[in-house]
Full PDB file with SEQRES, HELIX, SHEET, SSBOND, CRYST1, ORIGX, SCALE, CONECT and MASTER records, all heavy atoms in Angstrom:
SEQRES   1 A   44  MET SER SER SER GLY GLY ILE LEU GLN GLY ASP GLU GLN          
SEQRES   2 A   44  LYS ILE ASN VAL VAL MET GLY LYS ASN SER THR ALA ARG          
SEQRES   3 A   44  ILE THR THR GLN SER ALA THR LYS ILE TYR LYS MET GLU          
SEQRES   4 A   44  ASN GLY TYR ALA SER                                          
CRYST1    1.000    1.000    1.000  90.00  90.00  90.00 P 1           1          
ORIGX1      1.000000  0.000000  0.000000        0.00000                         
ORIGX2      0.000000  1.000000  0.000000        0.00000                         
ORIGX3      0.000000  0.000000  1.000000        0.00000                         
SCALE1      1.000000  0.000000  0.000000        0.00000                         
SCALE2      0.000000  1.000000  0.000000        0.00000                         
SCALE3      0.000000  0.000000  1.000000        0.00000                         
ATOM      1  N   MET A   1      -4.946  -4.889   2.803  1.00  0.00           N  
ATOM      2  CA  MET A   1      -4.767  -4.314   1.483  1.00  0.00           C  
ATOM      3  C   MET A   1      -3.390  -4.667   0.965  1.00  0.00           C  
ATOM      4  O   MET A   1      -2.409  -4.580   1.680  1.00  0.00           O  
ATOM      5  CB  MET A   1      -4.936  -2.805   1.541  1.00  0.00           C  
ATOM      6  CG  MET A   1      -4.808  -2.146   0.209  1.00  0.00           C  
ATOM      7  SD  MET A   1      -5.192  -0.400   0.370  1.00  0.00           S  
ATOM      8  CE  MET A   1      -4.302   0.198  -1.021  1.00  0.00           C  
ATOM      9  N   SER A   2      -3.336  -5.084  -0.262  1.00  0.00           N  
ATOM     10  CA  SER A   2      -2.066  -5.406  -0.908  1.00  0.00           C  
ATOM     11  C   SER A   2      -1.574  -4.194  -1.675  1.00  0.00           C  
ATOM     12  O   SER A   2      -2.334  -3.556  -2.397  1.00  0.00           O  
ATOM     13  CB  SER A   2      -2.260  -6.583  -1.863  1.00  0.00           C  
ATOM     14  OG  SER A   2      -1.091  -6.791  -2.606  1.00  0.00           O  
ATOM     15  N   SER A   3      -0.300  -3.879  -1.554  1.00  0.00           N  
ATOM     16  CA  SER A   3       0.256  -2.727  -2.276  1.00  0.00           C  
ATOM     17  C   SER A   3       0.965  -3.151  -3.559  1.00  0.00           C  
ATOM     18  O   SER A   3       1.573  -2.332  -4.236  1.00  0.00           O  
ATOM     19  CB  SER A   3       1.233  -1.976  -1.369  1.00  0.00           C  
ATOM     20  OG  SER A   3       2.300  -2.833  -0.995  1.00  0.00           O  
ATOM     21  N   SER A   4       0.890  -4.438  -3.925  1.00  0.00           N  
ATOM     22  CA  SER A   4       1.554  -4.914  -5.142  1.00  0.00           C  
ATOM     23  C   SER A   4       0.763  -4.506  -6.377  1.00  0.00           C  
ATOM     24  O   SER A   4      -0.399  -4.115  -6.295  1.00  0.00           O  
ATOM     25  CB  SER A   4       1.703  -6.433  -5.098  1.00  0.00           C  
ATOM     26  OG  SER A   4       0.458  -7.062  -5.288  1.00  0.00           O  
ATOM     27  N   GLY A   5       1.393  -4.653  -7.533  1.00  0.00           N  
ATOM     28  CA  GLY A   5       0.738  -4.330  -8.798  1.00  0.00           C  
ATOM     29  C   GLY A   5      -0.173  -5.431  -9.299  1.00  0.00           C  
ATOM     30  O   GLY A   5      -0.843  -5.290 -10.304  1.00  0.00           O  
ATOM     31  N   GLY A   6      -0.192  -6.556  -8.606  1.00  0.00           N  
ATOM     32  CA  GLY A   6      -1.035  -7.666  -9.005  1.00  0.00           C  
ATOM     33  C   GLY A   6      -0.502  -8.971  -8.448  1.00  0.00           C  
ATOM     34  O   GLY A   6       0.473  -9.000  -7.715  1.00  0.00           O  
ATOM     35  N   ILE A   7      -1.136 -10.067  -8.838  1.00  0.00           N  
ATOM     36  CA  ILE A   7      -0.750 -11.391  -8.367  1.00  0.00           C  
ATOM     37  C   ILE A   7      -0.032 -12.091  -9.512  1.00  0.00           C  
ATOM     38  O   ILE A   7      -0.590 -12.257 -10.605  1.00  0.00           O  
ATOM     39  CB  ILE A   7      -1.972 -12.195  -7.905  1.00  0.00           C  
ATOM     40  CG1 ILE A   7      -2.609 -11.487  -6.700  1.00  0.00           C  
ATOM     41  CG2 ILE A   7      -1.576 -13.615  -7.543  1.00  0.00           C  
ATOM     42  CD1 ILE A   7      -3.879 -12.107  -6.211  1.00  0.00           C  
ATOM     43  N   LEU A   8       1.220 -12.496  -9.250  1.00  0.00           N  
ATOM     44  CA  LEU A   8       2.053 -13.141 -10.247  1.00  0.00           C  
ATOM     45  C   LEU A   8       2.290 -14.600  -9.874  1.00  0.00           C  
ATOM     46  O   LEU A   8       2.067 -15.012  -8.733  1.00  0.00           O  
ATOM     47  CB  LEU A   8       3.408 -12.425 -10.346  1.00  0.00           C  
ATOM     48  CG  LEU A   8       3.344 -10.939 -10.699  1.00  0.00           C  
ATOM     49  CD1 LEU A   8       4.686 -10.286 -10.494  1.00  0.00           C  
ATOM     50  CD2 LEU A   8       2.878 -10.767 -12.131  1.00  0.00           C  
ATOM     51  N   GLN A   9       2.782 -15.376 -10.842  1.00  0.00           N  
ATOM     52  CA  GLN A   9       3.101 -16.782 -10.608  1.00  0.00           C  
ATOM     53  C   GLN A   9       4.006 -16.922  -9.395  1.00  0.00           C  
ATOM     54  O   GLN A   9       4.981 -16.206  -9.257  1.00  0.00           O  
ATOM     55  CB  GLN A   9       3.787 -17.332 -11.856  1.00  0.00           C  
ATOM     56  CG  GLN A   9       4.130 -18.787 -11.788  1.00  0.00           C  
ATOM     57  CD  GLN A   9       4.647 -19.269 -13.117  1.00  0.00           C  
ATOM     58  OE1 GLN A   9       3.955 -19.148 -14.124  1.00  0.00           O  
ATOM     59  NE2 GLN A   9       5.839 -19.807 -13.127  1.00  0.00           N  
ATOM     60  N   GLY A  10       3.661 -17.819  -8.494  1.00  0.00           N  
ATOM     61  CA  GLY A  10       4.455 -18.061  -7.301  1.00  0.00           C  
ATOM     62  C   GLY A  10       4.091 -17.195  -6.109  1.00  0.00           C  
ATOM     63  O   GLY A  10       4.578 -17.421  -5.014  1.00  0.00           O  
ATOM     64  N   ASP A  11       3.245 -16.196  -6.301  1.00  0.00           N  
ATOM     65  CA  ASP A  11       2.826 -15.343  -5.187  1.00  0.00           C  
ATOM     66  C   ASP A  11       1.947 -16.122  -4.218  1.00  0.00           C  
ATOM     67  O   ASP A  11       1.255 -17.065  -4.601  1.00  0.00           O  
ATOM     68  CB  ASP A  11       2.038 -14.129  -5.679  1.00  0.00           C  
ATOM     69  CG  ASP A  11       2.920 -13.057  -6.297  1.00  0.00           C  
ATOM     70  OD1 ASP A  11       4.154 -13.185  -6.230  1.00  0.00           O  
ATOM     71  OD2 ASP A  11       2.358 -12.092  -6.842  1.00  0.00           O  
ATOM     72  N   GLU A  12       1.965 -15.703  -2.981  1.00  0.00           N  
ATOM     73  CA  GLU A  12       1.111 -16.310  -1.961  1.00  0.00           C  
ATOM     74  C   GLU A  12       0.550 -15.198  -1.090  1.00  0.00           C  
ATOM     75  O   GLU A  12       1.294 -14.355  -0.615  1.00  0.00           O  
ATOM     76  CB  GLU A  12       1.918 -17.283  -1.105  1.00  0.00           C  
ATOM     77  CG  GLU A  12       1.109 -17.949  -0.030  1.00  0.00           C  
ATOM     78  CD  GLU A  12       1.927 -18.937   0.783  1.00  0.00           C  
ATOM     79  OE1 GLU A  12       3.130 -18.707   0.974  1.00  0.00           O  
ATOM     80  OE2 GLU A  12       1.343 -19.925   1.226  1.00  0.00           O  
ATOM     81  N   GLN A  13      -0.740 -15.171  -0.927  1.00  0.00           N  
ATOM     82  CA  GLN A  13      -1.385 -14.200  -0.050  1.00  0.00           C  
ATOM     83  C   GLN A  13      -2.174 -14.956   1.001  1.00  0.00           C  
ATOM     84  O   GLN A  13      -2.931 -15.874   0.683  1.00  0.00           O  
ATOM     85  CB  GLN A  13      -2.333 -13.284  -0.837  1.00  0.00           C  
ATOM     86  CG  GLN A  13      -1.613 -12.362  -1.784  1.00  0.00           C  
ATOM     87  CD  GLN A  13      -2.546 -11.345  -2.409  1.00  0.00           C  
ATOM     88  OE1 GLN A  13      -3.745 -11.550  -2.512  1.00  0.00           O  
ATOM     89  NE2 GLN A  13      -1.998 -10.244  -2.829  1.00  0.00           N  
ATOM     90  N   LYS A  14      -1.971 -14.575   2.249  1.00  0.00           N  
ATOM     91  CA  LYS A  14      -2.699 -15.198   3.351  1.00  0.00           C  
ATOM     92  C   LYS A  14      -3.409 -14.125   4.150  1.00  0.00           C  
ATOM     93  O   LYS A  14      -2.868 -13.044   4.354  1.00  0.00           O  
ATOM     94  CB  LYS A  14      -1.740 -15.944   4.275  1.00  0.00           C  
ATOM     95  CG  LYS A  14      -1.117 -17.157   3.668  1.00  0.00           C  
ATOM     96  CD  LYS A  14      -0.250 -17.873   4.685  1.00  0.00           C  
ATOM     97  CE  LYS A  14       0.339 -19.123   4.092  1.00  0.00           C  
ATOM     98  NZ  LYS A  14       1.129 -19.878   5.080  1.00  0.00           N  
ATOM     99  N   ILE A  15      -4.606 -14.434   4.582  1.00  0.00           N  
ATOM    100  CA  ILE A  15      -5.369 -13.535   5.441  1.00  0.00           C  
ATOM    101  C   ILE A  15      -5.795 -14.345   6.659  1.00  0.00           C  
ATOM    102  O   ILE A  15      -6.497 -15.342   6.527  1.00  0.00           O  
ATOM    103  CB  ILE A  15      -6.611 -12.974   4.725  1.00  0.00           C  
ATOM    104  CG1 ILE A  15      -6.218 -12.197   3.479  1.00  0.00           C  
ATOM    105  CG2 ILE A  15      -7.424 -12.105   5.672  1.00  0.00           C  
ATOM    106  CD1 ILE A  15      -7.390 -11.762   2.617  1.00  0.00           C  
ATOM    107  N   ASN A  16      -5.334 -13.954   7.814  1.00  0.00           N  
ATOM    108  CA  ASN A  16      -5.734 -14.603   9.063  1.00  0.00           C  
ATOM    109  C   ASN A  16      -6.761 -13.721   9.754  1.00  0.00           C  
ATOM    110  O   ASN A  16      -6.546 -12.525   9.920  1.00  0.00           O  
ATOM    111  CB  ASN A  16      -4.534 -14.804   9.987  1.00  0.00           C  
ATOM    112  CG  ASN A  16      -3.524 -15.759   9.401  1.00  0.00           C  
ATOM    113  OD1 ASN A  16      -3.892 -16.795   8.875  1.00  0.00           O  
ATOM    114  ND2 ASN A  16      -2.259 -15.417   9.483  1.00  0.00           N  
ATOM    115  N   VAL A  17      -7.867 -14.317  10.150  1.00  0.00           N  
ATOM    116  CA  VAL A  17      -8.944 -13.569  10.782  1.00  0.00           C  
ATOM    117  C   VAL A  17      -9.300 -14.255  12.102  1.00  0.00           C  
ATOM    118  O   VAL A  17      -9.532 -15.461  12.128  1.00  0.00           O  
ATOM    119  CB  VAL A  17     -10.192 -13.517   9.874  1.00  0.00           C  
ATOM    120  CG1 VAL A  17     -11.322 -12.779  10.560  1.00  0.00           C  
ATOM    121  CG2 VAL A  17      -9.848 -12.882   8.539  1.00  0.00           C  
ATOM    122  N   VAL A  18      -9.319 -13.479  13.173  1.00  0.00           N  
ATOM    123  CA  VAL A  18      -9.745 -13.983  14.478  1.00  0.00           C  
ATOM    124  C   VAL A  18     -10.954 -13.156  14.888  1.00  0.00           C  
ATOM    125  O   VAL A  18     -10.902 -11.928  14.889  1.00  0.00           O  
ATOM    126  CB  VAL A  18      -8.616 -13.843  15.529  1.00  0.00           C  
ATOM    127  CG1 VAL A  18      -9.100 -14.295  16.886  1.00  0.00           C  
ATOM    128  CG2 VAL A  18      -7.383 -14.607  15.091  1.00  0.00           C  
ATOM    129  N   MET A  19     -12.040 -13.846  15.211  1.00  0.00           N  
ATOM    130  CA  MET A  19     -13.273 -13.141  15.549  1.00  0.00           C  
ATOM    131  C   MET A  19     -13.839 -13.680  16.843  1.00  0.00           C  
ATOM    132  O   MET A  19     -13.627 -14.838  17.193  1.00  0.00           O  
ATOM    133  CB  MET A  19     -14.287 -13.297  14.408  1.00  0.00           C  
ATOM    134  CG  MET A  19     -13.794 -12.711  13.096  1.00  0.00           C  
ATOM    135  SD  MET A  19     -14.888 -13.000  11.707  1.00  0.00           S  
ATOM    136  CE  MET A  19     -16.399 -12.270  12.280  1.00  0.00           C  
ATOM    137  N   GLY A  20     -14.579 -12.850  17.514  1.00  0.00           N  
ATOM    138  CA  GLY A  20     -15.229 -13.237  18.761  1.00  0.00           C  
ATOM    139  C   GLY A  20     -16.602 -13.838  18.508  1.00  0.00           C  
ATOM    140  O   GLY A  20     -17.134 -13.800  17.401  1.00  0.00           O  
ATOM    141  N   LYS A  21     -17.162 -14.377  19.544  1.00  0.00           N  
ATOM    142  CA  LYS A  21     -18.481 -14.991  19.490  1.00  0.00           C  
ATOM    143  C   LYS A  21     -19.533 -13.980  19.019  1.00  0.00           C  
ATOM    144  O   LYS A  21     -19.498 -12.813  19.395  1.00  0.00           O  
ATOM    145  CB  LYS A  21     -18.850 -15.509  20.886  1.00  0.00           C  
ATOM    146  CG  LYS A  21     -20.115 -16.298  20.941  1.00  0.00           C  
ATOM    147  CD  LYS A  21     -20.363 -16.835  22.333  1.00  0.00           C  
ATOM    148  CE  LYS A  21     -21.649 -17.628  22.368  1.00  0.00           C  
ATOM    149  NZ  LYS A  21     -21.892 -18.186  23.705  1.00  0.00           N  
ATOM    150  N   ASN A  22     -20.435 -14.429  18.166  1.00  0.00           N  
ATOM    151  CA  ASN A  22     -21.545 -13.617  17.621  1.00  0.00           C  
ATOM    152  C   ASN A  22     -21.093 -12.454  16.750  1.00  0.00           C  
ATOM    153  O   ASN A  22     -21.843 -11.501  16.556  1.00  0.00           O  
ATOM    154  CB  ASN A  22     -22.447 -13.099  18.750  1.00  0.00           C  
ATOM    155  CG  ASN A  22     -23.111 -14.215  19.504  1.00  0.00           C  
ATOM    156  OD1 ASN A  22     -23.515 -15.211  18.912  1.00  0.00           O  
ATOM    157  ND2 ASN A  22     -23.205 -14.084  20.810  1.00  0.00           N  
ATOM    158  N   SER A  23     -19.875 -12.479  16.226  1.00  0.00           N  
ATOM    159  CA  SER A  23     -19.422 -11.402  15.345  1.00  0.00           C  
ATOM    160  C   SER A  23     -19.614 -11.811  13.888  1.00  0.00           C  
ATOM    161  O   SER A  23     -19.791 -12.985  13.566  1.00  0.00           O  
ATOM    162  CB  SER A  23     -17.959 -11.070  15.627  1.00  0.00           C  
ATOM    163  OG  SER A  23     -17.151 -12.203  15.478  1.00  0.00           O  
ATOM    164  N   THR A  24     -19.631 -10.826  13.000  1.00  0.00           N  
ATOM    165  CA  THR A  24     -19.746 -11.074  11.568  1.00  0.00           C  
ATOM    166  C   THR A  24     -18.663 -10.274  10.848  1.00  0.00           C  
ATOM    167  O   THR A  24     -18.155  -9.287  11.382  1.00  0.00           O  
ATOM    168  CB  THR A  24     -21.130 -10.657  11.031  1.00  0.00           C  
ATOM    169  OG1 THR A  24     -21.305  -9.261  11.266  1.00  0.00           O  
ATOM    170  CG2 THR A  24     -22.240 -11.435  11.702  1.00  0.00           C  
ATOM    171  N   ALA A  25     -18.348 -10.706   9.641  1.00  0.00           N  
ATOM    172  CA  ALA A  25     -17.333  -9.994   8.862  1.00  0.00           C  
ATOM    173  C   ALA A  25     -17.565 -10.217   7.377  1.00  0.00           C  
ATOM    174  O   ALA A  25     -18.180 -11.212   6.974  1.00  0.00           O  
ATOM    175  CB  ALA A  25     -15.941 -10.476   9.240  1.00  0.00           C  
ATOM    176  N   ARG A  26     -17.066  -9.316   6.590  1.00  0.00           N  
ATOM    177  CA  ARG A  26     -17.059  -9.461   5.135  1.00  0.00           C  
ATOM    178  C   ARG A  26     -15.613  -9.240   4.704  1.00  0.00           C  
ATOM    179  O   ARG A  26     -15.088  -8.136   4.835  1.00  0.00           O  
ATOM    180  CB  ARG A  26     -17.976  -8.436   4.485  1.00  0.00           C  
ATOM    181  CG  ARG A  26     -18.010  -8.563   2.993  1.00  0.00           C  
ATOM    182  CD  ARG A  26     -18.985  -7.588   2.389  1.00  0.00           C  
ATOM    183  NE  ARG A  26     -18.992  -7.753   0.948  1.00  0.00           N  
ATOM    184  CZ  ARG A  26     -19.728  -7.045   0.149  1.00  0.00           C  
ATOM    185  NH1 ARG A  26     -20.523  -6.114   0.642  1.00  0.00           N  
ATOM    186  NH2 ARG A  26     -19.679  -7.243  -1.140  1.00  0.00           N  
ATOM    187  N   ILE A  27     -14.963 -10.273   4.205  1.00  0.00           N  
ATOM    188  CA  ILE A  27     -13.559 -10.219   3.834  1.00  0.00           C  
ATOM    189  C   ILE A  27     -13.466 -10.136   2.313  1.00  0.00           C  
ATOM    190  O   ILE A  27     -13.971 -11.015   1.606  1.00  0.00           O  
ATOM    191  CB  ILE A  27     -12.799 -11.472   4.331  1.00  0.00           C  
ATOM    192  CG1 ILE A  27     -13.091 -11.753   5.803  1.00  0.00           C  
ATOM    193  CG2 ILE A  27     -11.321 -11.345   4.054  1.00  0.00           C  
ATOM    194  CD1 ILE A  27     -12.678 -10.673   6.752  1.00  0.00           C  
ATOM    195  N   THR A  28     -12.832  -9.099   1.795  1.00  0.00           N  
ATOM    196  CA  THR A  28     -12.681  -8.915   0.350  1.00  0.00           C  
ATOM    197  C   THR A  28     -11.277  -8.396   0.048  1.00  0.00           C  
ATOM    198  O   THR A  28     -10.521  -8.063   0.950  1.00  0.00           O  
ATOM    199  CB  THR A  28     -13.703  -7.890  -0.188  1.00  0.00           C  
ATOM    200  OG1 THR A  28     -13.405  -6.605   0.366  1.00  0.00           O  
ATOM    201  CG2 THR A  28     -15.122  -8.275   0.145  1.00  0.00           C  
ATOM    202  N   THR A  29     -10.950  -8.316  -1.227  1.00  0.00           N  
ATOM    203  CA  THR A  29      -9.731  -7.639  -1.669  1.00  0.00           C  
ATOM    204  C   THR A  29     -10.146  -6.345  -2.353  1.00  0.00           C  
ATOM    205  O   THR A  29     -11.315  -6.164  -2.711  1.00  0.00           O  
ATOM    206  CB  THR A  29      -8.930  -8.505  -2.659  1.00  0.00           C  
ATOM    207  OG1 THR A  29      -9.724  -8.735  -3.813  1.00  0.00           O  
ATOM    208  CG2 THR A  29      -8.522  -9.821  -2.028  1.00  0.00           C  
ATOM    209  N   GLN A  30      -9.177  -5.470  -2.547  1.00  0.00           N  
ATOM    210  CA  GLN A  30      -9.516  -4.234  -3.249  1.00  0.00           C  
ATOM    211  C   GLN A  30      -9.825  -4.537  -4.708  1.00  0.00           C  
ATOM    212  O   GLN A  30      -9.344  -5.513  -5.264  1.00  0.00           O  
ATOM    213  CB  GLN A  30      -8.396  -3.193  -3.125  1.00  0.00           C  
ATOM    214  CG  GLN A  30      -7.104  -3.553  -3.806  1.00  0.00           C  
ATOM    215  CD  GLN A  30      -6.141  -4.298  -2.922  1.00  0.00           C  
ATOM    216  OE1 GLN A  30      -6.538  -4.991  -2.012  1.00  0.00           O  
ATOM    217  NE2 GLN A  30      -4.874  -4.172  -3.196  1.00  0.00           N  
ATOM    218  N   SER A  31     -10.649  -3.738  -5.325  1.00  0.00           N  
ATOM    219  CA  SER A  31     -11.117  -4.022  -6.681  1.00  0.00           C  
ATOM    220  C   SER A  31     -10.004  -3.948  -7.720  1.00  0.00           C  
ATOM    221  O   SER A  31     -10.166  -4.461  -8.822  1.00  0.00           O  
ATOM    222  CB  SER A  31     -12.235  -3.054  -7.065  1.00  0.00           C  
ATOM    223  OG  SER A  31     -11.755  -1.728  -7.049  1.00  0.00           O  
ATOM    224  N   ALA A  32      -8.877  -3.361  -7.402  1.00  0.00           N  
ATOM    225  CA  ALA A  32      -7.799  -3.197  -8.382  1.00  0.00           C  
ATOM    226  C   ALA A  32      -6.866  -4.403  -8.451  1.00  0.00           C  
ATOM    227  O   ALA A  32      -5.878  -4.369  -9.154  1.00  0.00           O  
ATOM    228  CB  ALA A  32      -6.995  -1.948  -8.041  1.00  0.00           C  
ATOM    229  N   THR A  33      -7.155  -5.499  -7.762  1.00  0.00           N  
ATOM    230  CA  THR A  33      -6.274  -6.668  -7.801  1.00  0.00           C  
ATOM    231  C   THR A  33      -6.261  -7.255  -9.204  1.00  0.00           C  
ATOM    232  O   THR A  33      -7.299  -7.630  -9.745  1.00  0.00           O  
ATOM    233  CB  THR A  33      -6.741  -7.744  -6.800  1.00  0.00           C  
ATOM    234  OG1 THR A  33      -6.735  -7.185  -5.499  1.00  0.00           O  
ATOM    235  CG2 THR A  33      -5.823  -8.947  -6.833  1.00  0.00           C  
ATOM    236  N   LYS A  34      -5.087  -7.314  -9.824  1.00  0.00           N  
ATOM    237  CA  LYS A  34      -4.937  -7.876 -11.163  1.00  0.00           C  
ATOM    238  C   LYS A  34      -4.283  -9.244 -11.055  1.00  0.00           C  
ATOM    239  O   LYS A  34      -3.293  -9.400 -10.359  1.00  0.00           O  
ATOM    240  CB  LYS A  34      -4.074  -6.960 -12.030  1.00  0.00           C  
ATOM    241  CG  LYS A  34      -3.882  -7.482 -13.442  1.00  0.00           C  
ATOM    242  CD  LYS A  34      -3.318  -6.408 -14.340  1.00  0.00           C  
ATOM    243  CE  LYS A  34      -3.013  -6.913 -15.733  1.00  0.00           C  
ATOM    244  NZ  LYS A  34      -4.157  -7.346 -16.487  1.00  0.00           N  
ATOM    245  N   ILE A  35      -4.833 -10.223 -11.741  1.00  0.00           N  
ATOM    246  CA  ILE A  35      -4.270 -11.568 -11.790  1.00  0.00           C  
ATOM    247  C   ILE A  35      -3.562 -11.708 -13.142  1.00  0.00           C  
ATOM    248  O   ILE A  35      -4.193 -11.598 -14.193  1.00  0.00           O  
ATOM    249  CB  ILE A  35      -5.368 -12.656 -11.685  1.00  0.00           C  
ATOM    250  CG1 ILE A  35      -6.283 -12.419 -10.487  1.00  0.00           C  
ATOM    251  CG2 ILE A  35      -4.727 -14.033 -11.652  1.00  0.00           C  
ATOM    252  CD1 ILE A  35      -5.604 -12.482  -9.151  1.00  0.00           C  
ATOM    253  N   TYR A  36      -2.248 -11.913 -13.114  1.00  0.00           N  
ATOM    254  CA  TYR A  36      -1.471 -12.023 -14.344  1.00  0.00           C  
ATOM    255  C   TYR A  36      -1.431 -13.461 -14.847  1.00  0.00           C  
ATOM    256  O   TYR A  36      -1.550 -14.404 -14.069  1.00  0.00           O  
ATOM    257  CB  TYR A  36      -0.044 -11.511 -14.120  1.00  0.00           C  
ATOM    258  CG  TYR A  36       0.015 -10.020 -13.956  1.00  0.00           C  
ATOM    259  CD1 TYR A  36      -0.042  -9.435 -12.698  1.00  0.00           C  
ATOM    260  CD2 TYR A  36       0.111  -9.186 -15.071  1.00  0.00           C  
ATOM    261  CE1 TYR A  36       0.000  -8.048 -12.549  1.00  0.00           C  
ATOM    262  CE2 TYR A  36       0.149  -7.809 -14.933  1.00  0.00           C  
ATOM    263  CZ  TYR A  36       0.091  -7.253 -13.669  1.00  0.00           C  
ATOM    264  OH  TYR A  36       0.131  -5.895 -13.519  1.00  0.00           O  
ATOM    265  N   LYS A  37      -1.214 -13.625 -16.151  1.00  0.00           N  
ATOM    266  CA  LYS A  37      -1.127 -14.937 -16.770  1.00  0.00           C  
ATOM    267  C   LYS A  37       0.024 -15.731 -16.159  1.00  0.00           C  
ATOM    268  O   LYS A  37       1.104 -15.180 -15.926  1.00  0.00           O  
ATOM    269  CB  LYS A  37      -0.898 -14.762 -18.276  1.00  0.00           C  
ATOM    270  CG  LYS A  37      -0.906 -16.045 -19.038  1.00  0.00           C  
ATOM    271  CD  LYS A  37      -0.781 -15.765 -20.529  1.00  0.00           C  
ATOM    272  CE  LYS A  37      -0.822 -17.062 -21.304  1.00  0.00           C  
ATOM    273  NZ  LYS A  37      -0.755 -16.817 -22.742  1.00  0.00           N  
ATOM    274  N   MET A  38      -0.196 -17.013 -15.910  1.00  0.00           N  
ATOM    275  CA  MET A  38       0.810 -17.876 -15.302  1.00  0.00           C  
ATOM    276  C   MET A  38       1.064 -19.059 -16.237  1.00  0.00           C  
ATOM    277  O   MET A  38       0.209 -19.926 -16.409  1.00  0.00           O  
ATOM    278  CB  MET A  38       0.331 -18.359 -13.942  1.00  0.00           C  
ATOM    279  CG  MET A  38       0.143 -17.209 -12.975  1.00  0.00           C  
ATOM    280  SD  MET A  38      -0.611 -17.733 -11.444  1.00  0.00           S  
ATOM    281  CE  MET A  38      -1.367 -16.198 -10.937  1.00  0.00           C  
ATOM    282  N   GLU A  39       2.216 -19.067 -16.905  1.00  0.00           N  
ATOM    283  CA  GLU A  39       2.555 -20.111 -17.861  1.00  0.00           C  
ATOM    284  C   GLU A  39       2.839 -21.440 -17.179  1.00  0.00           C  
ATOM    285  O   GLU A  39       2.441 -22.484 -17.660  1.00  0.00           O  
ATOM    286  CB  GLU A  39       3.780 -19.686 -18.688  1.00  0.00           C  
ATOM    287  CG  GLU A  39       3.562 -18.442 -19.528  1.00  0.00           C  
ATOM    288  CD  GLU A  39       2.594 -18.649 -20.679  1.00  0.00           C  
ATOM    289  OE1 GLU A  39       2.401 -19.810 -21.127  1.00  0.00           O  
ATOM    290  OE2 GLU A  39       2.013 -17.659 -21.143  1.00  0.00           O  
ATOM    291  N   ASN A  40       3.607 -21.416 -16.093  1.00  0.00           N  
ATOM    292  CA  ASN A  40       4.010 -22.636 -15.382  1.00  0.00           C  
ATOM    293  C   ASN A  40       3.834 -22.405 -13.900  1.00  0.00           C  
ATOM    294  O   ASN A  40       4.535 -21.604 -13.322  1.00  0.00           O  
ATOM    295  CB  ASN A  40       5.468 -22.972 -15.659  1.00  0.00           C  
ATOM    296  CG  ASN A  40       5.756 -23.162 -17.130  1.00  0.00           C  
ATOM    297  OD1 ASN A  40       5.126 -23.983 -17.764  1.00  0.00           O  
ATOM    298  ND2 ASN A  40       6.687 -22.392 -17.685  1.00  0.00           N  
ATOM    299  N   GLY A  41       2.910 -23.079 -13.278  1.00  0.00           N  
ATOM    300  CA  GLY A  41       2.732 -22.906 -11.850  1.00  0.00           C  
ATOM    301  C   GLY A  41       1.445 -22.191 -11.524  1.00  0.00           C  
ATOM    302  O   GLY A  41       0.530 -22.111 -12.339  1.00  0.00           O  
ATOM    303  N   TYR A  42       1.414 -21.633 -10.324  1.00  0.00           N  
ATOM    304  CA  TYR A  42       0.184 -21.026  -9.831  1.00  0.00           C  
ATOM    305  C   TYR A  42       0.509 -20.050  -8.707  1.00  0.00           C  
ATOM    306  O   TYR A  42       1.610 -19.976  -8.219  1.00  0.00           O  
ATOM    307  CB  TYR A  42      -0.776 -22.099  -9.315  1.00  0.00           C  
ATOM    308  CG  TYR A  42      -0.210 -22.890  -8.169  1.00  0.00           C  
ATOM    309  CD1 TYR A  42      -0.449 -22.504  -6.844  1.00  0.00           C  
ATOM    310  CD2 TYR A  42       0.580 -24.016  -8.379  1.00  0.00           C  
ATOM    311  CE1 TYR A  42       0.076 -23.197  -5.793  1.00  0.00           C  
ATOM    312  CE2 TYR A  42       1.108 -24.724  -7.332  1.00  0.00           C  
ATOM    313  CZ  TYR A  42       0.864 -24.325  -6.028  1.00  0.00           C  
ATOM    314  OH  TYR A  42       1.386 -25.010  -4.994  1.00  0.00           O  
ATOM    315  N   ALA A  43      -0.479 -19.309  -8.306  1.00  0.00           N  
ATOM    316  CA  ALA A  43      -0.422 -18.449  -7.113  1.00  0.00           C  
ATOM    317  C   ALA A  43      -1.492 -18.951  -6.160  1.00  0.00           C  
ATOM    318  O   ALA A  43      -2.432 -19.629  -6.571  1.00  0.00           O  
ATOM    319  CB  ALA A  43      -0.675 -16.998  -7.485  1.00  0.00           C  
ATOM    320  N   SER A  44      -1.330 -18.656  -4.891  1.00  0.00           N  
ATOM    321  CA  SER A  44      -2.326 -19.081  -3.925  1.00  0.00           C  
ATOM    322  C   SER A  44      -2.605 -17.981  -2.944  1.00  0.00           C  
ATOM    323  O   SER A  44      -1.860 -17.041  -2.837  1.00  0.00           O  
ATOM    324  CB  SER A  44      -1.869 -20.338  -3.188  1.00  0.00           C  
ATOM    325  OG  SER A  44      -0.679 -20.099  -2.496  1.00  0.00           O  
TER     326      SER A  44                                                      
MASTER        0    0    0    0    0    0    0    6  325    1    0    4          
END                                                                             
């Protein structure tokens, strides 16, 4: 879970997941994630 107010230009979010054999997962972000306008550049 991200505690920021949103994703801004230059931000980077990484999620590392390690799983065992025969496991399943559903990876999502919280519904309140806001993506702000980026004039020059990008977020990843």
